[in-house]
Every structure is written in structure tokens, then in C-alpha cells.
N, C-alpha and C positions, 0 to 999 in steps of 0.2 A: 165876316168872322175870319180870323187868321187861320191859315192851314194847320193841319193836325200837329206836326212836330213843333212848329213855332208856338202854337197854343199850349202844348204840353210844357215847353220850356218856361213860358211866362207863368203858368200855374205853379211850376216847381219852385221858382224863385220867390213867389208869393208865399208858398207853403214854408219855405226855409225861413223867411222872415217871421212867419206866424209862430212856428214852434220854438224859435229862439234857442237853438242848441248849438252854439258855436263850437263846442268841444268835439262835435262829430267830424269836423273838417280840419285838414291841415292846410290845403290850398283849394279854394273854390274859384273856378274860372270866372272872369268878368262876364256879367250877364249879356252885354252887347256882343261879345265874342261868340257865346254859345247860341244866341239868337241868330246871328249871321250864318252859323253852321246849320242851324235848324232850317232856316230859309232855303239854303242850298239843298238840303235833303228833300224838302217839300217840292222844290222845283224838279229835282231828279225823278221823284215819284210821279209827278204830274206829266213828265215827259215819257213815262212808260217804263222807267228802270225798275227792276225788281230789287227791293231792299227789305228783306223779311223783318228786320228789326228797326225799321224806319220810325223815328220818334221815341224809341225806348231810351230812357235816361239811365245812365250808368255811373256808379261811383266806384273808385278803384282804391284798394288798400294802399297806404303810403309806402309800402316796400316794393311796389310794382311800377315799372317805368311808364310814364305818360309823357310823350313829347310836349315840351313847352311848360312843364311843371317840374319843380325839383323833386327828386326821390330822396326822402329823408329817413325812411325806416323808423320814424318816430324820434329822431335825434337831429335837431337843426344843424349842429356842427358837423354831422356826417354827410350832409346833403350834397348831391351832385346833379348836374343838368343832363338828363338823357337826350341823346340825339334822335332817338326813335322810340315809338311805342313798343312795349313788350309784345311778343307775338299774340298773346291772348287778347290784349287790348286792340291791337291792329285788326284782328279777325272780327271782333264784335263791331268795331267801327266800320269795317268794310261792309257789314250787313246792315248798316244804317243806325247803329246805336250812337248816342251822343254822350260824351263824358262831361259830367258836371264838375268833378274835382277829385282830389285824393283825400282819403279818410284816415282818421286817427287810429292808433293801434298800440298794443303793448310793445314798448320799444324793442326793436330788432326781433319782433315776433316772438318774444320770450315771455309767455304768460297766458293764462286762461281767464284773466279777471277784467281786463280793459281799463285798469287804473294806473298802469306803469308807463306814464307818458308825460313829458314836460308840456305837452299841449293840453293837459288836463285829463281827469278821469271822465270817461264816457259813461253817462248815466243811462240806466235802463229805459227803454221806450215806454214801458207801462208804469213803472214805479221808480221815480228818480232817486229814491233812497237806496235802491238795489244796484248791484253791478250789472253792466251790460254783457259781461263775458268777453274773453279775448282769445287770441290777440286781435282778431278781425272785428274789433268792437264798433268802430265808426261805420263800417260797411253794413253790418247787420242792423244797426239802429236806423241808418238812412233808409233802408228798405222798409223796415217795420213802420216808420212814421210816414211813409208814402212820399218821401222826398225824391226817390228814384225808383225805377222799376226793377233794376238789377244791380248787383254789386259784386265785385271780385274780392276775395280774401285769399289767405293761404292757410294750410292746415298741416302741422307737424305732429302735434300732440292732441289736437281736437279744436284748433282755432277756427275751423270752418263749421264746427258743429255746436260747440258750447254757446257762442253768441246767437246762433240760430234758435236754439232751444229757449234761451232766456228772453228772446224778443218775439217769439211766435212766428218765425218765418222758416222757410225751407233752406237747407244747406246741403249741397251736393259735394261730397269729397270723392273725386274719381279715383280709379285705379292709378297707382304711381306710373307716370310716363304717358298716360292717355292725353294729358294736357301739357303743353310745353311750359317749362318753368324758367326759360331764358328771360332776361330782363327783370328778374326778381332778386332782391337782396336775400341771400339764403339764411335760413336759421340752421337747419341740418340738411344739406343738399341731397343726401342720399334718401331722405324721407319726405321732403317738402312736396306738397301738392297744391296747385292753384285751385280754388274752390269758387262756387257761385252761390249767391243768395237771391231769393225771389219770394214774393208773397204767395205764389202758386207753384205747384209742381210742374205743370206744363211749361210755364215760363222759364223755370230753372233748367228743365230738360232741353228746351229749344236753344237757350244760350250755350249750354254745354256742348250741343251738337256743333256749334260754330267754333267753339274754343278748341275742340279736340283735334289731335293730329290725325287720327283714324277712327272709324266707327268702333265702339266697344264691341268686343266679341262675346256673344252669349253662348257658353258651352252647352253641349247637348245634355239633356236630362230625360229621365223616364217620364212618361205621361202621368198625370195625376194632380192632386191639389198641391199648392205651395207648401213646402215643409219648413216650418219656422221653429228654431230652437229657442226655448224660453226658460231661462233659469228661474227657480222659485225665488220669491222675495226674500226668503230666509238666507239665500246664498249671496245676496247683493250687498250685505253689510248695512251699516246705519244709513237711513234715508231721512230726509226732512218729513215732518208730519204731513200725511195725505199723499205722499209720493208713491208709496207701495200700492195703495188702492188705485191711484191713477194709472200706474204701470199695469196692474192686473186688468183694469178696464180696457186698456189699449190691446192687451193680448186677447181679451174676450171679443173685441171688435174684429180682430183678424180671424179668429176662429169662426165667428158668425158669418164672415165674408167667405168662408170656405177653406181657410188655411188649416193645415194639420199641425198642431203644436206637439213638440217633443222636448224632453228635458235636456239640460246641458250642464256639464261640469265647467264652471266659470274660472276655476282656480288658475289654469295656465294663462288666461287672459289677464287677470288682475296681477299675477306675479310678474308677467312681462311688463305690464303698465308701470310698475314701480321701478323698473330698470331704466326707464327713459331718462329720468333725472338723477336717480340714486346710483346708477351704473356709469360705465365709461362712455356711453353714447353721447352724453352731454359735451364731450370733448369736441365734437364736430361744430358746436356753436362757437368755440374758441377759434377753430380753423376759419370760420366764416368772418368774424369781426373782432377777434381777440386783439389783433395788432392795433386796431382803432381804440378799443377799450383801454388799452394800456396808456393812451394819451391822457386819460383821466380828465376829459373836458367837463365843465361845470353842468352841462345839460344832460349828463348820463343819469338814468334812473338808478338809484343805489341798489335796489333789489336785483335788477337786470345785470348790472355791473358785477355784483358779487357772485351771481350764478355763473356768468361767463368766465370771470377770473378764476373761480374755483375749479374750473375744468383744465386750467393750464398745467397742473402738475400730475394729471392722471397718466400713469405709466402705460406704455404700449402693451405690455403683457396682460394688463387688466382688460383692455379692449378685446384682445383675442379670447380671453376666458369668457367675457360676457357674450361675445358672438357665438361661442360654442353653447353656452347656456341658453341663449335666445333660440338657436336652431332646435334644441331639444324641446323648448316650450312651444315653439311654433308647430312642431310635429304633434305634440300632445293636443294642442288647440284644434288642429285640423282633424285629428282623430276623434276628438270630442264632438266636433261639428258634424262628422259623419256625412250622411246624405242630405243634411238640411240645406235649404237654399239660402237661408239667412238666419242671423241671430237678432233677436229683439232685446234691446236694453234701454233703461233710462239713459238719456244723454249724460246727465250728471246725477250725483246723489242729493243735490240740494241747490238752493239759490241764496247765497249770502248777501248781506247788506254791504254798503261801502264802508261803514264803520267796522264791521267784522273783519273785512279784508285788511283794513288799515291796522287793526290790532294784531293780526297774525297773517302777514302776507304770504309766507311760504307754506304754512299749514293749510290755509284756505285754498291756495292754488293746487296743492298736491291732492286734496280731496276731490276737486273738480275733475281731475284727470283719471279717476279710478276706472272708468269704462271706456274712455277715448284713447288713452296713451298707447295702447297696444296695437291699434289698428294699422298704423303705417309700419310699425316694427314687423308685423306679420305680413305686410304687403296686401292688405285687404281693401275693399271698396266700402263706402258707407254713404248713407243719406240720413240727414237729421230731419225729423218730421214733427210739426206741431201736433200735440195730442190732447188738447183741451187746456183747462186751467186748474190750479190748486190755490185756494185762498186768493183768487182774483189775479194771480200771476200766471203767465204762460208756462205750461208743462210740455216738455218735449221728449220724444223717444228717438232712437236711431236703429236703423237696420244695417247690419254689417254682413258682408258676404265675400266669397273668394274673389281674387283678382279677375277683372274683365266681366263681372256680373253686374255692372252698373245699370244696364237696362232692366235686368231682372229685379234688382232691388227697387227701382222706381215703380215697376208694376205692382210689387207687393205693397209699397208705400201708398200707392193710390187706393188700395183696399183698406188701409189703416186710417186714412184721414177722415175725421168726423165732418159732418156737414157744417157749413158756416151759417151763423144766424145773422140776419140783417133786418133792421127796422125801417119800415116804409111809412110815410105819412101823407102821400099825395097821389100823384098820377099813376103810381105803381100799386095802389091799393086794389083789392079785389073788385072787379067790375069797372075799374077805371081804364082810360085809353092805353096806358103803358104797362098794364099788368101782363099782357102777353109776352113782354120782354123777359119777365121773371119766369114765366112758364116755359119759355123756349130754352132757358138755361137749366131746366130741371128743378126749379124751385118748388117747395111745398109749404103751404100755409101752416104755421104752427099754432099761433094763438093771437088774439087781439087784446091789447092792453093800452096803457097810457104812459107817457114819459114822466120822469120826475118833474116837479113843478118849477123848472128852471128855464123855460123856453118861451119864445114869442113866435107866432106863426103869421106869415105874410102871404097875400095873394100877389103873385108875380105877373108881370106883363109878358108872358111867353106863349108860345104856340106849340103843343096844346097847353091849355091853362094848367098851372101847377102852383103849389105853395112852396114857400121857403121857410125852413125851420132854423132858428138862431138861438143859441144859448145866451142868456143874459145873467148879469150878476144880481140884479134886483128886478122885481116886478114880473117874474116869470109865472107860468101856469102849466098845468098838465095838459098834454096834447094827445089825442087819439093816435095810436100807432098799431100797425100789424107787424108781427115778427114772422119772418119767413126763413126756412132752411133751404140752402142751396149748396151744390158741390163747391168746394174751395176754388176750383178753376173758374166757376161761374162768377164769383165775386170779382176776380181779376178782370174778366171780360166786361163786367158791369162798370168797373172803375175806368177801364180804358176807353169806353164809349160814352161816358157821361159828359154832356155838354155843360159849359159854364152858363150860369153861375152855380150850378149844382156841384156838390162835392160829397165824398164819403168820409165820415169822421165818426168819432165815438159818441154814441147817444146813450144817456142814462135813462133807464126805465124806472117805473114806479117802485119796483122791488129792489132798486139799488144796483142792479147788474148793468154792465156796460156792453153794448153791442155795436158793431158797425151800422151806420144808418145814414140816411139822406139829410144833408145839411145844405145851407146856402151861404155862399161867399157874401160878405158885406156889400161888395160892389153891386150885387144883384138886387138890392133893396131900394134902389132909386125908383121913385114913382110907385112903389109897392104899397098895398093897403094892409094895415095891421088887422088881422082877422082872429086874433087870439081869443076874444070873448066867445067865439063859436065853439071852441074846444076841439076843433078838428076840421079837416078838409071836407069830409062828407057832410057834416052839419052845415057848413058854409054853403055847399052846393044845394043841400036840401032846403035852405032858406030862400032859394030862387036866385042866388047870386051867379054871375057869369063864371 
């Protein structure tokens, strides 16, 4: 069997072909090139070298330099060839991470929708009719679909948090300056933060620790429970159906975990949020790429170009007036925050479809930034956290706190995260040989059910014996399954240690819900016996089969 990094790379390229989402990528590195790099990583680990991120696969937003790949910022005519990796990329590679390629984005990192790109709109990982969120769209979707373990994005107005929320992954937006931004095409250089996406909080934190210039400083605070400011849903403005209830449920989970909730006046936050695009601060986007925009190349996104060109005539006196107004709003916001350790907010007010954004590109985008736009203007840290689903779509919240409280926010976020449900159908069932693996990860049996009638079950030639579940278009049946709850980081560990041909994918249960579950790659079915008529692995074993 190939060593771990090489095996992971081969599985990733197979998964990329399987999901068939070409709009995720701007440049995908040749498979042979990445396999050779993975082989070298495996050899170094075998020789005793310590590489904490050995074999972790990394995607990089297309406005961040990766040596050997063009940096496009989502605009082919702007592309240049970097001579070196951006510092954040170099640091992750030095720890053993393998770059698969650069990902699609809202052009020049201008947008929260993920549709403003000549490389195509990046569709949502769960519902392709919905937007993925931007501007770090490709990075978030690549993580959500399991193509990579980690991905880099950038966040000026919420670009490292909105796509995290829409695709059910974590997004860490560090304190400004904690992570170097050199080697990144700027949107607003005084606000831009390089961010990281991951499917679990521990993975995101580990990556951030290698990206950081220095450890985040955790200010002293009085002993006691975490204090979390929670504005009432009536103060949040219009939300999509079900979102107010999901937000209240997230707050209730924090309180049940021991946090002390306290009210918050959100007005200075939302007033400042409106200033990011409606005020003079958008002029910094013209400083970054305005000269290029004036060339009017045919691959410019018209919405992005109009936003940046519109900043050209903003007078200097307006910028100074807005800076004065922002300083007053920041003082009000920090006073409202008081002694709270964090603010809990929905990441966005809703999740539009691709057609809704196409019909109103500016209005849809402005609505999405209601809660995220003020964070960098106020110099705050933030973490976007998956918080369940609404109508079958991921729902996300974010925790915002003072500068350099990144570690504190992560600790609070860990209390917020609901358990992950996973469906098992074979050797991980109760009483079976691999069930102790689940128990060691803190898993708890929730209930026993069956899948939707769309699957075939096969007895694989593996040790220990285990079955393989495969979804089929026709001739499927319902298969017995157990649903277990485990900590989110437990699922990440399970995925990382799963041997081929097993894989974790979406399994549909009899009630129509979709949960992560054990599936089998088609390559594993060679010489396997179809045992679907038994209705499940335990029934097959009970019949005296090996």
C-alpha cells in the first residue's frame, strides 16, 4: 500500500474527478508533480523528520502567491508569475502540507457571493443552485467537498467567513497582522487578513499556528464563565426563514455549555458595516488595482470593475471624515461590548440562490455583509463556526472578539459546535471489531435506522472483514445503519485514518436526511460479493457468512 501522503494525493485527484466541479480551480497542479512531492514527504517522514502537516492537502486562493503557478486574482489578463511562495504558503509547506492548486474567487477579492469571476460562478457544496459565498469561494468549497484538508482565503469584508458558513466548514479570521499578508494581491491593504478553512476546528487552529508571525496574545481576564454578548433576534434585521430560530438555538447551546449570555446594542456594528462600501474606504480598492482596471480588459467582471472605478473620484476630505466617524463608532462598539469575551452573530442574514444574485448583484452582496463588514474596520478577530442546518442547508454563526483574542474565540467556538452525526453500516457497528475506534473518539450511539432504498451492499475482501456501501441509480435497497454522534474533530480524525477503499461521503437515510457515512470506492468492489438481499451487515453475519 502506498505511504500516507502519496495515498492521500491519489485519493484527492480521484475525488476531484468524481465531484466534477471545475469552477473550483483556477490552476490545478499536474498529478504527477504532486505525487512526486508527496513521495518526498513520505521519505522524509520515514527518515525521522518531524513534519506536523505531512500529507495534509492545501488549496490556495488565487490572489495568494504559489511558486510555479500564476497569481491571477480571478483575472487572467492580470496574471503574473511569482518567484516564491507567499510567506503563509511557505510556512505550511515547510510543515509538510502539499499544495494542490489555486482556487477561484470573486475577482480581485471584491464580493461576498462567489459569482464574480471569468472562471465561472462557484456553486455551493451542498446545493448547486445556491451561491458558495465569496470572495474565497473555491477554497471553502474545496474543503467542504473533501478535496483538500486545508485552504487559504482572504477576508476584508467577510470573505473568509461567509463562504465558511454557506459550505459548513470553519473559517478563522485572525487579528490583523497576526498572519503576514505579503505575497497577496491586496483588496484593501489596511484591512486584509489571510484566513484558513478546515472541516474541524483543531485542524484550522493547527494550520493557523504555523501561518502566524507570533503566538496570539490572550489578554488577562477575570475568572468565571465565558461572557458572550448576544443581541436579540429583533435587533438583527430581516433574516431568512428559520435563521432566527437556528441562531437562538446556537446561543442556547453556548449557555448550556456554561457561557453567560448578555445583551448587546448592535447599532454601531451595523452602521460601520455600511461604511465599508458606501463610504470612502472603498477608495483603497482603487489604490490596489485601479490602474489595471482602467485598462478595461475584456475579462474584467463588470460588477467588480464598476465598484472599483466608482472609488476613483472619492475626495480626500471624505476619507478623513469617515475615519473620524469610524473612530466614534468603534468606541461605541467596544463600550457596548463591555466585559464580554465575544459577540455571537449569524454569519449572514440569509443564503441566496445564484439566480437571486444575478438579478440583484449589488443588493444581494450588501445584505450578506451586514454582520461581517465591520469586523476588520474595528480591528477585531473572528471565527466562523458551523451551527447546524436550516432547510437542509448549512447554517453558520461567528464569534467576534477584541484583537489578539484568537485563542479565546476558538475555545468558545469549541463549546458551540454541535456533535457531528455519522452513519455506519459495517465493522464500526455496535459489537463489531472497529466499534472501539468510534468510542475512543467520544462517539455516542444515537439510533438505528436504514438508508433510503438507493444502495447496494458488498462483502469486501479485507481484514478485518467489512462491507462496502455503494449508491446506485437503479436496483437499490434499504440497508441497516446506525447513526452515531461524535465531536466534530472526531470526524476529521476518522477521515484522516480511513484506509482505502473506504471513504466518507453523504449517505441518505430513510427519513430523507443526509449525513456523513461510510461508503466504498468503486475500485474496492473487485471480487466483492453482493450481499444486498441480507439487508445489512449484521444479518449477513448472522446467516453464518464469513
